Backbone as JSON Lines, residues from 0, in Angstrom:
{"i":0,"aa":"M","n":[-192.33,-44.08,16.17],"ca":[-193.41,-43.44,15.45],"c":[-192.88,-43.05,14.06]}
{"i":1,"aa":"P","n":[-193.57,-43.42,12.99],"ca":[-193.13,-43.05,11.66],"c":[-193.13,-41.53,11.47]}
{"i":2,"aa":"R","n":[-192.26,-41.1,10.58],"ca":[-192.1,-39.66,10.36],"c":[-193.39,-39.01,9.91]}
{"i":3,"aa":"R","n":[-194.15,-39.65,9.08],"ca":[-195.37,-39.07,8.53],"c":[-196.39,-38.76,9.63]}
{"i":4,"aa":"Q","n":[-196.43,-39.57,10.68],"ca":[-197.4,-39.35,11.73],"c":[-197.05,-38.14,12.59]}
{"i":5,"aa":"R","n":[-195.77,-37.77,12.63],"ca":[-195.38,-36.6,13.41],"c":[-195.67,-35.3,12.69]}
{"i":6,"aa":"D","n":[-195.74,-35.34,11.36],"ca":[-195.98,-34.14,10.58],"c":[-197.43,-33.73,10.67]}
{"i":7,"aa":"L","n":[-197.65,-32.43,10.67],"ca":[-199.02,-31.94,10.63],"c":[-199.51,-32.02,9.2]}
{"i":8,"aa":"A","n":[-200.73,-32.45,9.04],"ca":[-201.28,-32.63,7.7],"c":[-201.68,-31.29,7.12]}
{"i":9,"aa":"V","n":[-201.3,-31.04,5.89],"ca":[-201.73,-29.84,5.19],"c":[-202.88,-30.2,4.27]}
{"i":10,"aa":"L","n":[-202.71,-31.25,3.5],"ca":[-203.75,-31.75,2.62],"c":[-203.92,-33.24,2.89]}
{"i":11,"aa":"G","n":[-205.09,-33.72,2.67],"ca":[-205.29,-35.16,2.8],"c":[-205.61,-35.56,4.22]}
{"i":12,"aa":"D","n":[-204.81,-36.45,4.78],"ca":[-205.07,-37.05,6.08],"c":[-204.91,-36.01,7.19]}
{"i":13,"aa":"V","n":[-205.95,-35.79,7.97],"ca":[-205.91,-34.78,9.03],"c":[-205.7,-35.4,10.4]}
{"i":14,"aa":"R","n":[-205.49,-36.72,10.49],"ca":[-205.3,-37.36,11.79],"c":[-204.1,-36.81,12.56]}
{"i":15,"aa":"P","n":[-202.93,-36.6,11.93],"ca":[-201.82,-36.04,12.73],"c":[-202.14,-34.66,13.3]}
{"i":16,"aa":"L","n":[-202.86,-33.85,12.56],"ca":[-203.24,-32.53,13.06],"c":[-204.19,-32.67,14.24]}
{"i":17,"aa":"R","n":[-205.15,-33.57,14.13],"ca":[-206.11,-33.78,15.2],"c":[-205.4,-34.3,16.45]}
{"i":18,"aa":"Q","n":[-204.44,-35.21,16.26],"ca":[-203.71,-35.75,17.4],"c":[-202.91,-34.66,18.1]}
{"i":19,"aa":"A","n":[-202.29,-33.78,17.33],"ca":[-201.51,-32.7,17.94],"c":[-202.41,-31.76,18.72]}
{"i":20,"aa":"V","n":[-203.57,-31.44,18.19],"ca":[-204.5,-30.55,18.89],"c":[-205.04,-31.23,20.14]}
{"i":21,"aa":"E","n":[-205.35,-32.52,20.06],"ca":[-205.84,-33.24,21.24],"c":[-204.78,-33.29,22.34]}
{"i":22,"aa":"R","n":[-203.5,-33.52,21.97],"ca":[-202.44,-33.52,22.97],"c":[-202.29,-32.15,23.63]}
{"i":23,"aa":"L","n":[-202.46,-31.1,22.84],"ca":[-202.35,-29.75,23.37],"c":[-203.5,-29.44,24.32]}
{"i":24,"aa":"L","n":[-204.7,-29.88,23.97],"ca":[-205.85,-29.63,24.83],"c":[-205.83,-30.48,26.09]}
{"i":25,"aa":"D","n":[-205.18,-31.65,26.05],"ca":[-205.1,-32.51,27.23],"c":[-204.18,-31.93,28.29]}
{"i":26,"aa":"D","n":[-203.23,-31.12,27.92],"ca":[-202.27,-30.56,28.86],"c":[-202.48,-29.04,28.92]}
{"i":27,"aa":"P","n":[-203.24,-28.54,29.89],"ca":[-203.55,-27.1,29.93],"c":[-202.32,-26.21,30.14]}
{"i":28,"aa":"H","n":[-201.27,-26.73,30.76],"ca":[-200.06,-25.93,30.96],"c":[-199.38,-25.63,29.62]}
{"i":29,"aa":"R","n":[-199.38,-26.61,28.73],"ca":[-198.8,-26.38,27.4],"c":[-199.63,-25.36,26.63]}
{"i":30,"aa":"L","n":[-200.95,-25.37,26.85],"ca":[-201.82,-24.43,26.17],"c":[-201.53,-23.01,26.62]}
{"i":31,"aa":"V","n":[-201.28,-22.83,27.93],"ca":[-200.95,-21.5,28.45],"c":[-199.59,-21.05,27.93]}
{"i":32,"aa":"D","n":[-198.62,-21.98,27.91],"ca":[-197.28,-21.65,27.43],"c":[-197.25,-21.34,25.95]}
{"i":33,"aa":"L","n":[-198.25,-21.76,25.22],"ca":[-198.27,-21.52,23.78],"c":[-198.3,-20.03,23.46]}
{"i":34,"aa":"G","n":[-198.95,-19.24,24.3],"ca":[-199.06,-17.8,24.05],"c":[-197.86,-17.0,24.5]}
{"i":35,"aa":"E","n":[-196.97,-17.6,25.27],"ca":[-195.81,-16.87,25.77],"c":[-194.61,-17.08,24.85]}
{"i":36,"aa":"A","n":[-193.88,-16.03,24.61],"ca":[-192.69,-16.13,23.76],"c":[-191.52,-16.68,24.56]}
{"i":37,"aa":"D","n":[-190.73,-17.5,23.93],"ca":[-189.53,-18.03,24.56],"c":[-188.47,-16.94,24.54]}
{"i":38,"aa":"G","n":[-187.93,-16.63,25.72],"ca":[-186.95,-15.54,25.83],"c":[-185.72,-15.75,24.98]}
{"i":39,"aa":"E","n":[-185.21,-16.98,24.93],"ca":[-184.03,-17.26,24.11],"c":[-184.31,-17.07,22.64]}
{"i":40,"aa":"A","n":[-185.46,-17.54,22.19],"ca":[-185.8,-17.41,20.77],"c":[-185.94,-15.96,20.37]}
{"i":41,"aa":"V","n":[-186.53,-15.14,21.24],"ca":[-186.69,-13.72,20.93],"c":[-185.33,-13.05,20.81]}
{"i":42,"aa":"V","n":[-184.4,-13.38,21.7],"ca":[-183.06,-12.8,21.65],"c":[-182.34,-13.22,20.37]}
{"i":43,"aa":"V","n":[-182.47,-14.49,19.99],"ca":[-181.81,-14.97,18.78],"c":[-182.37,-14.28,17.56]}
{"i":44,"aa":"V","n":[-183.68,-14.14,17.48],"ca":[-184.3,-13.46,16.33],"c":[-183.87,-12.0,16.29]}
{"i":45,"aa":"A","n":[-183.8,-11.34,17.44],"ca":[-183.37,-9.95,17.49],"c":[-181.91,-9.81,17.05]}
{"i":46,"aa":"D","n":[-181.05,-10.75,17.47],"ca":[-179.65,-10.7,17.05],"c":[-179.51,-10.88,15.55]}
{"i":47,"aa":"V","n":[-180.26,-11.79,14.99],"ca":[-180.21,-12.01,13.54],"c":[-180.71,-10.77,12.81]}
{"i":48,"aa":"A","n":[-181.77,-10.16,13.3],"ca":[-182.29,-8.95,12.66],"c":[-181.27,-7.81,12.73]}
{"i":49,"aa":"D","n":[-180.56,-7.7,13.85],"ca":[-179.53,-6.66,13.97],"c":[-178.37,-6.91,13.01]}
{"i":50,"aa":"R","n":[-177.98,-8.19,12.85],"ca":[-176.9,-8.49,11.92],"c":[-177.3,-8.18,10.48]}
{"i":51,"aa":"V","n":[-178.53,-8.49,10.12],"ca":[-179.0,-8.19,8.76],"c":[-179.04,-6.68,8.56]}
{"i":52,"aa":"A","n":[-179.51,-5.96,9.54],"ca":[-179.6,-4.5,9.42],"c":[-178.21,-3.87,9.34]}
{"i":53,"aa":"S","n":[-177.2,-4.5,9.92],"ca":[-175.87,-3.89,9.91],"c":[-175.22,-3.94,8.53]}
{"i":54,"aa":"W","n":[-175.52,-4.94,7.69],"ca":[-174.9,-5.0,6.37],"c":[-175.83,-4.5,5.28]}
{"i":55,"aa":"R","n":[-177.04,-4.22,5.64],"ca":[-178.01,-3.76,4.64],"c":[-177.72,-2.31,4.29]}
{"i":56,"aa":"K","n":[-177.58,-2.04,3.01],"ca":[-177.26,-0.71,2.55],"c":[-178.54,0.12,2.4]}
{"i":57,"aa":"P","n":[-178.43,1.45,2.52],"ca":[-179.63,2.28,2.36],"c":[-180.09,2.3,0.9]}
{"i":58,"aa":"L","n":[-181.37,2.46,0.7],"ca":[-181.93,2.43,-0.64],"c":[-182.1,3.81,-1.26]}
{"i":59,"aa":"W","n":[-181.87,4.88,-0.52],"ca":[-182.12,6.2,-1.07],"c":[-181.23,6.52,-2.27]}
{"i":60,"aa":"P","n":[-179.95,6.09,-2.35],"ca":[-179.19,6.4,-3.56],"c":[-179.78,5.73,-4.8]}
{"i":61,"aa":"V","n":[-180.29,4.53,-4.65],"ca":[-180.91,3.84,-5.78],"c":[-182.15,4.6,-6.23]}
{"i":62,"aa":"A","n":[-182.94,5.08,-5.26],"ca":[-184.15,5.82,-5.6],"c":[-183.81,7.13,-6.3]}
{"i":63,"aa":"V","n":[-182.77,7.83,-5.84],"ca":[-182.39,9.11,-6.44],"c":[-181.88,8.9,-7.87]}
{"i":64,"aa":"V","n":[-180.97,7.96,-8.05],"ca":[-180.43,7.7,-9.39],"c":[-181.53,7.18,-10.32]}
{"i":65,"aa":"G","n":[-182.39,6.32,-9.82],"ca":[-183.49,5.81,-10.62],"c":[-184.46,6.91,-11.01]}
{"i":66,"aa":"G","n":[-184.74,7.82,-10.1],"ca":[-185.63,8.94,-10.41],"c":[-185.05,9.87,-11.46]}
{"i":67,"aa":"I","n":[-183.76,10.15,-11.35],"ca":[-183.11,11.01,-12.36],"c":[-183.11,10.32,-13.72]}
{"i":68,"aa":"A","n":[-182.76,9.03,-13.74],"ca":[-182.76,8.29,-15.0],"c":[-184.16,8.25,-15.61]}
{"i":69,"aa":"L","n":[-185.18,8.1,-14.79],"ca":[-186.55,8.1,-15.29],"c":[-186.91,9.43,-15.92]}
{"i":70,"aa":"L","n":[-186.52,10.53,-15.28],"ca":[-186.8,11.85,-15.85],"c":[-186.06,12.08,-17.17]}
{"i":71,"aa":"V","n":[-184.81,11.63,-17.25],"ca":[-184.04,11.79,-18.49],"c":[-184.67,10.98,-19.62]}
{"i":72,"aa":"V","n":[-185.03,9.76,-19.35],"ca":[-185.64,8.92,-20.38],"c":[-186.99,9.48,-20.79]}
{"i":73,"aa":"L","n":[-187.76,9.98,-19.84],"ca":[-189.05,10.6,-20.17],"c":[-188.85,11.84,-21.04]}
{"i":74,"aa":"W","n":[-187.86,12.67,-20.69],"ca":[-187.59,13.87,-21.49],"c":[-187.14,13.49,-22.9]}
{"i":75,"aa":"L","n":[-186.25,12.5,-23.02],"ca":[-185.81,12.07,-24.35],"c":[-186.98,11.5,-25.16]}
{"i":76,"aa":"G","n":[-187.84,10.75,-24.55],"ca":[-188.99,10.2,-25.26],"c":[-189.92,11.28,-25.75]}
{"i":77,"aa":"L","n":[-190.18,12.27,-24.91],"ca":[-191.05,13.37,-25.33],"c":[-190.39,14.23,-26.41]}
{"i":78,"aa":"T","n":[-189.06,14.39,-26.33],"ca":[-188.35,15.18,-27.34],"c":[-188.3,14.44,-28.67]}
{"i":79,"aa":"F","n":[-187.91,13.17,-28.65],"ca":[-187.84,12.39,-29.89],"c":[-189.23,12.17,-30.49]}
{"i":80,"aa":"G","n":[-190.24,12.14,-29.67],"ca":[-191.6,11.97,-30.16],"c":[-192.19,13.24,-30.72]}
{"i":81,"aa":"G","n":[-191.54,14.36,-30.52],"ca":[-192.01,15.63,-31.06],"c":[-192.98,16.37,-30.15]}
{"i":82,"aa":"Y","n":[-193.13,15.92,-28.94],"ca":[-194.04,16.6,-28.01],"c":[-193.38,17.78,-27.31]}
{"i":83,"aa":"L","n":[-192.06,17.8,-27.24],"ca":[-191.29,18.9,-26.68],"c":[-190.29,19.38,-27.71]}
{"i":84,"aa":"P","n":[-190.04,20.68,-27.78],"ca":[-189.01,21.16,-28.71],"c":[-187.63,20.73,-28.23]}
{"i":85,"aa":"A","n":[-186.79,20.36,-29.17],"ca":[-185.43,19.93,-28.85],"c":[-184.56,21.15,-28.61]}
{"i":86,"aa":"P","n":[-183.65,21.1,-27.63],"ca":[-182.74,22.23,-27.41],"c":[-181.74,22.34,-28.56]}
{"i":87,"aa":"A","n":[-181.13,23.51,-28.68],"ca":[-180.23,23.8,-29.81],"c":[-179.07,22.82,-29.88]}
{"i":88,"aa":"W","n":[-178.46,22.47,-28.77],"ca":[-177.32,21.56,-28.8],"c":[-177.71,20.19,-29.31]}
{"i":89,"aa":"L","n":[-178.94,19.75,-29.03],"ca":[-179.39,18.47,-29.51],"c":[-179.7,18.52,-31.0]}
{"i":90,"aa":"V","n":[-180.23,19.65,-31.46],"ca":[-180.51,19.82,-32.89],"c":[-179.19,19.81,-33.67]}
{"i":91,"aa":"Q","n":[-178.17,20.49,-33.17],"ca":[-176.87,20.49,-33.84],"c":[-176.27,19.09,-33.86]}
{"i":92,"aa":"F","n":[-176.42,18.35,-32.79],"ca":[-175.9,17.0,-32.74],"c":[-176.59,16.12,-33.77]}
{"i":93,"aa":"W","n":[-177.92,16.29,-33.92],"ca":[-178.67,15.51,-34.91],"c":[-178.28,15.93,-36.33]}
{"i":94,"aa":"A","n":[-178.02,17.22,-36.54],"ca":[-177.7,17.73,-37.87],"c":[-176.37,17.17,-38.37]}
{"i":95,"aa":"R","n":[-175.42,16.96,-37.47],"ca":[-174.13,16.42,-37.87],"c":[-174.28,15.0,-38.39]}
{"i":96,"aa":"G","n":[-175.17,14.26,-37.77],"ca":[-175.39,12.9,-38.22],"c":[-174.26,11.97,-37.79]}
{"i":97,"aa":"L","n":[-174.36,10.74,-38.21],"ca":[-173.34,9.75,-37.88],"c":[-172.19,9.82,-38.88]}
{"i":98,"aa":"P","n":[-170.97,9.61,-38.45],"ca":[-169.86,9.61,-39.4],"c":[-169.97,8.42,-40.35]}
{"i":99,"aa":"S","n":[-169.66,8.65,-41.61],"ca":[-169.76,7.55,-42.59],"c":[-168.52,6.67,-42.46]}
{"i":100,"aa":"P","n":[-168.7,5.37,-42.67],"ca":[-167.56,4.45,-42.49],"c":[-166.53,4.54,-43.58]}
């Protein structure tokens, strides 16, 4: 049987899809088994999920650091934009200016 005939059609020719459905309907035992999960496959998927979870790092440190950085950038934007008064240490830092080369 050519490879194309075994594939289910997504677009275009729907004959392979129809043939697969007809074979499934002809054998009622396969139709019943379709709804049951294979025990080996479930165990393999669970093992893979456990392995992924074991090396996956928690995201809360990223959220905390990102939240703090967001607040700092927001405060600087509001201060430089003139919407908030600048603290004394920042005013002194601005007054000194950049060193001349």
